[in-house]
Residue frames relative to the residue before (quaternion, step in Angstrom):
aa qw qx qy qz dx dy dz
A 1.0000 0.0000 0.0000 0.0000 0.00 0.00 0.00
E 0.1954 -0.7719 0.5977 0.0933 3.50 -1.06 0.77
D 0.3150 -0.7395 0.5672 0.1795 3.54 -0.86 1.00
I 0.0742 -0.7965 0.6001 0.0032 3.56 -0.58 1.19
P 0.3933 -0.7377 0.4905 0.2460 3.60 -0.43 1.18
G 0.8016 0.3016 -0.2301 0.4621 3.53 -1.07 0.80
T 0.6818 0.4261 -0.3095 0.5078 3.61 1.21 -0.04
A 0.2283 -0.7684 0.5861 0.1175 3.52 -0.96 0.89
L 0.4201 -0.6797 0.5430 0.2583 3.51 -1.07 0.78
D 0.1047 -0.7897 0.6037 0.0296 3.56 -0.71 1.09
I 0.3164 -0.7894 0.4978 0.1703 3.55 -0.17 1.32
N 0.6114 0.5622 -0.3559 0.4284 3.60 1.03 -0.69
R 0.6543 0.5066 -0.3160 0.4641 3.60 0.95 -0.81
L 0.6779 0.5124 -0.2866 0.4425 3.56 1.08 -0.71
V 0.8417 0.2461 -0.0845 0.4730 3.60 0.85 -0.92
V 0.6759 0.4731 -0.3029 0.4771 3.61 1.20 -0.24
K 0.2143 -0.7934 0.5629 0.0879 3.55 -0.53 1.23
N 0.7936 0.1282 -0.0285 0.5941 3.58 0.97 -0.94
P 0.2798 -0.8203 0.4688 0.1703 3.61 0.13 1.25
A 0.6708 0.5171 -0.3155 0.4280 3.62 0.92 -0.79
S 0.7817 0.3203 -0.1677 0.5081 3.59 1.13 -0.50
T 0.5900 0.5820 -0.3595 0.4288 3.58 1.25 0.22
F 0.0431 0.7765 -0.6284 0.0187 3.53 -1.07 0.80
F 0.3927 -0.6985 0.5558 0.2214 3.52 -1.35 0.33
A 0.0016 -0.7851 0.6193 0.0003 3.58 -1.12 0.65
R 0.3751 -0.7093 0.5532 0.2240 3.54 -1.10 0.76
V 0.4347 -0.7049 0.5079 0.2372 3.56 -0.96 0.96
S 0.0401 -0.7516 0.6581 0.0215 3.51 -1.11 0.83
G 0.7440 0.3517 -0.2714 0.4991 3.57 -0.48 1.17
D 0.4030 -0.7412 0.5049 0.1829 3.53 -1.35 0.18
S 0.3630 0.7792 -0.4618 0.2186 3.60 1.20 0.27
M 0.7460 0.3662 -0.2205 0.5107 3.62 1.20 -0.32
E 0.2451 0.8154 -0.4932 0.1781 3.59 1.21 0.46
G 0.6150 0.5691 -0.3479 0.4206 3.59 1.06 -0.65
D 0.6935 0.4031 -0.2591 0.5379 3.57 1.27 -0.37
G 0.5907 -0.6127 0.3528 0.3889 3.57 1.26 0.32
I 0.5370 0.5882 -0.4183 0.4366 3.59 1.22 0.30
R 0.0152 -0.8383 0.5415 -0.0611 3.54 -0.45 1.27
D 0.6987 -0.4557 0.3618 0.4162 3.52 -1.34 0.39
G 0.7880 0.2926 -0.2379 0.4866 3.58 -0.84 1.01
D 0.5260 0.6122 -0.4258 0.4090 3.62 1.20 -0.30
I 0.3278 -0.7139 0.5786 0.2193 3.56 -1.28 0.38
L 0.2452 -0.7692 0.5779 0.1192 3.54 -0.90 1.02
V 0.2362 -0.7044 0.6485 0.1655 3.53 -1.17 0.72
I 0.0608 -0.8386 0.5382 -0.0581 3.54 -0.42 1.31
D 0.1700 -0.7885 0.5867 0.0714 3.57 -0.86 1.00
K 0.3178 -0.7779 0.5197 0.1544 3.55 -0.56 1.22
S 0.6367 0.5462 -0.3385 0.4263 3.62 1.17 -0.39
E 0.5385 0.6155 -0.4045 0.4094 3.60 1.25 -0.24
E 0.4267 -0.6897 0.5256 0.2567 3.57 -0.95 0.87
P 0.4892 -0.6283 0.5048 0.3332 3.59 -0.98 0.77
R 0.0399 0.7957 -0.6012 0.0612 3.57 -0.91 0.92
D 0.6469 -0.5272 0.3917 0.3875 3.51 -1.21 0.58
G 0.8057 0.2751 -0.2178 0.4772 3.57 -0.86 0.98
A 0.5615 0.6052 -0.3943 0.4037 3.59 1.21 -0.28
I 0.3734 -0.6621 0.5913 0.2695 3.55 -1.23 0.54
A 0.0427 -0.8343 0.5464 -0.0589 3.53 -0.69 1.15
V 0.3575 -0.6417 0.6222 0.2709 3.49 -1.36 0.42
C 0.0481 -0.8198 0.5690 -0.0425 3.53 -0.61 1.21
F 0.2187 -0.7139 0.6479 0.1507 3.51 -1.29 0.54
I 0.0773 0.8159 -0.5632 0.1059 3.56 -0.39 1.23
N 0.8569 -0.0899 0.0103 0.5075 3.50 -0.80 1.15
G 0.7757 -0.3965 0.1773 0.4579 3.55 0.91 1.00
E 0.7258 0.3764 -0.2432 0.5219 3.60 1.23 0.10
F 0.4035 -0.6902 0.5469 0.2482 3.54 -1.15 0.70
T 0.0714 0.7677 -0.6358 0.0369 3.53 -1.20 0.64
V 0.2618 -0.7102 0.6256 0.1889 3.55 -1.29 0.45
K 0.1708 0.7816 -0.5778 0.1616 3.56 -0.68 1.10
R 0.5080 -0.5931 0.5166 0.3511 3.55 -1.35 0.23
L 0.3853 -0.7297 0.5221 0.2158 3.57 -0.89 0.98
S 0.0551 -0.7341 0.6753 0.0444 3.52 -1.09 0.84
I 0.0490 -0.8055 0.5899 -0.0301 3.56 -0.31 1.31
H 0.2669 -0.8069 0.5158 0.1078 3.53 -0.49 1.26
D 0.6967 -0.4926 0.3355 0.3993 3.58 -1.27 0.42
D 0.6967 0.4629 -0.2759 0.4735 3.58 1.08 -0.66
G 0.6027 -0.5907 0.3421 0.4133 3.60 1.31 0.11
S 0.5165 0.6257 -0.4356 0.3899 3.59 1.21 -0.12
V 0.2589 -0.7755 0.5662 0.1048 3.55 -1.23 0.60
T 0.0753 -0.7446 0.6613 0.0508 3.51 -1.17 0.77
L 0.2636 -0.7407 0.5985 0.1539 3.57 -1.04 0.85
L 0.1576 -0.8399 0.5187 0.0253 3.54 -0.52 1.25
P 0.2828 -0.7186 0.6058 0.1915 3.58 -0.85 0.94
S 0.3283 -0.7354 0.5424 0.2391 3.59 -1.20 0.28
N 0.5827 0.4919 -0.3827 0.5215 3.54 1.28 0.43
P 0.4295 -0.7448 0.4427 0.2547 3.62 -0.58 1.09
K 0.5174 0.6309 -0.4226 0.3946 3.61 1.23 -0.11
Y 0.7352 0.3948 -0.2050 0.5114 3.59 1.22 -0.45
R 0.4136 -0.6963 0.5364 0.2375 3.53 -1.23 0.61
A 0.5564 -0.5617 0.4921 0.3642 3.52 -1.27 0.47
I 0.3015 -0.7224 0.5935 0.1870 3.54 -1.23 0.58
T 0.1683 -0.7767 0.6018 0.0786 3.56 -0.53 1.19
I 0.3472 -0.7348 0.5457 0.2045 3.56 -0.72 1.08
R 0.1245 -0.8068 0.5772 0.0195 3.53 -0.75 1.13
E 0.6614 -0.4674 0.3896 0.4385 3.53 -1.28 0.31
G 0.7623 0.3233 -0.2712 0.4908 3.56 -0.87 1.00
D 0.5526 0.5762 -0.4091 0.4420 3.60 1.22 -0.27
D 0.3033 -0.7343 0.5819 0.1738 3.55 -1.13 0.71
L 0.0692 0.8131 -0.5683 0.1058 3.60 -0.23 1.29
T 0.0168 0.7489 -0.6622 0.0188 3.51 -1.03 0.96
V 0.2500 -0.7227 0.6221 0.1682 3.58 -0.89 0.94
W 0.2809 -0.8000 0.5128 0.1347 3.57 -0.40 1.26
G 0.7720 -0.2527 0.1808 0.5544 3.56 1.07 -0.61
I 0.4704 -0.6544 0.5276 0.2685 3.50 -1.39 0.30
V 0.4404 -0.6850 0.5170 0.2637 3.56 -0.94 0.94
R 0.1857 -0.8000 0.5664 0.0694 3.56 -0.76 1.12
Y 0.7948 0.0120 0.0268 0.6061 3.58 1.07 -0.77
V 0.2060 -0.7198 0.6424 0.1634 3.52 -1.36 0.39
I 0.1837 -0.7517 0.6263 0.0944 3.54 -0.83 1.04
K 0.3332 -0.8086 0.4634 0.1429 3.54 -0.44 1.29
K 0.3133 -0.6792 0.6317 0.2036 3.49 -1.23 0.73
V 0.1274 -0.8056 0.5747 0.0668 3.59 -0.81 0.94
């Protein structure tokens, strides 16, 4: 990194692609540690991104928020995958209420 006098680092310019649809959320928990997402980190989430297979997403399922990797199968079914082996995958079943709130674009690390 080079310190350039008179220039300010604007984190929003660096990580926000769509300001009207981007929000930040603090991680609580360790289910995504295998992807380097740890408790206390801040996620940059874009609501305008289309859910896609393999994307890490903030989801609202049956009244609770979770961050998981999307596995979208050929038949349209969805599984939410943790990256910590301590946790089980969540298979979305008929009657489950799932909303993908947005796709994680960046992780700001807590040190």
